[in-house]
N, C-alpha and C positions, 0 to 999 in steps of 0.2 A: 490405565496404561493401554496403549494398543498392542496387540500381539501381531508379529509378521510370521507368515508361513511360507515355507518353501517347498514346491512339490517337485519330486523326482522327474516327473514327465517333462518340465521345463528343461532338464539339462540334457535329454535324450537326443537331440538334434544331430545328426551325423553329418559332418562337415567334410567328407572325402569322398572320393570316387575310387571305386574298385574295379581293376580290369583283370580278367582270367586269361592266361597265356598257355596255350598248348603248343609245346616245341620239344624236340630232341636236343637243342643246345645246352651247353653247361651254363652254369650261372654267369661266369666271368665273360663268357663270350656273347651272352644275350645283354649283359650289361654294355658292352662295347658297342654292339650294333643298334642298341637302344640311345648310347650316347651320340651315335652318328645321326641317325634319323630324326631325333627329337631336339637336338642341341642341347643335350644336358652333360652332366659332368658326374653321373653315377660312380661311386667309389666304395669298395668293399669297407663295412662298418664292423668295427670289433664287437659292438655291443649286438650279439646276436640276439633273435626272439627266443625267449625261453618260454615253454609251455609245459605245465606241471601234469604228470599223468600218473596212472597206477604203478608204473615200473620206475619212476622218477621223473627226472626232468629230460626234456628233449629241446636241443637248440636248433633253430633254423637259419641259415645264411641271409645276411640282409646286405643290399646295396643301396647307399642313400645319396641324395642331393638336395641341397636347400638353395631355391631361388629367392634370394633376398629381395630382387628388383621387383619380381612378380608376385611376392608372398605365396610361393608354391613350395611343398615339401614332399619329394618324390622318394617311395620305398620300393625296390625290387625284392620280394622275398620268395624263397623256395616253399613249396606246399608240402614235401614230401622228404622225410628223413628216415634213415635206417638205423635202427637201434640193435646193438648186439648185447644179448642179455647172456651172462655166465651164470649156471647153476652148478652146484657141487652134486654129485652123484650119490644118492642117499641107499644105494645098493650095496650088498655085502658080497663078497667073493671076488672073483677074478679081475672085475672092471670097477672095485669099489674106489679106486684112487683116481679115476677118470673125472675130467671135468667137461661138462656139456656147454655147448653155446649155440644159442638161438638167435636167428635174425627176425625182427619184426619191424614193420613199418608204422609211423606215426605221421598225422597230417596237421597241418596248421588249421585248416578248415575241413573237418572228416566229411561234410555234407558235399564238398566238390573234390572227391578222391582223384578224378580223372584230370585235374587240372595242375600243371607242372609249376607254373609261377604266378605270383599275383603282383601287379604294378598298383600300390597304393598312392594316390595323389591327393594330399591335404591341401586344399584350397576351396575358395569359394565356388561353387557349382556354376554360377553364372559366367564366371570370367574363363571357363574351360570350353574349349571347342572339342567335344567328344568324337565327333566322326572324323575331324582332321587326325587326331591322335590315333585312333583304331586304324585308320586308312595307312598311315605312316609305319605302323608297327606291322600290319600285314604284308607289307611290301619286303620286309626282310626275309630272306631265304631261311628255310627250314622252320618258319613259323607255320604251324598248321592253322589255328584258329585263335583269334582275339575277339573278347566281348566282354560289355559291362555287366557286372552283376548287381542285381537289386538287392540293397542292404537290407530291407526289410525281411527277405527269405533267409538270412544267415541266422543259424541258431547260436554259433559260437562267436558272437562279435566281440566278446572279451578277449579273444585271442589277437584281435587286431589293434588293441591299445598298448601302444608302446611308444 
């Protein structure tokens, strides 16, 4: 009887593009401008991207659009999220009843801490005109920089699986 072997390397092919966007715009305003420039229909998705970390879970807002005609799936995801941690004071004395709260930041892709948003495009790479997309996004006011990220350099690729 023949034995069939499957190798994990066969399934590692990444079939999406990732754009890094540096901007001071809020997520809903950025989605609005992307809808105008790229003829998309990005809308707020209630299923936020959930990442587990040492403090608990972090949720990143996400805007999605599924282009059935061209077989594209667009995701606009924020990269940075602030977490408020509340800790009870263990000291005794005058301030023993006080509660401390600390704010910390968590990132979707920690190796790209300066990126504000990611635009993930799930589509066959040969069907996307990358230079045209980047040029249209750069034409939006208050967008500082847009560039494609080499997926081989990302250490936390699992955070992009949703």
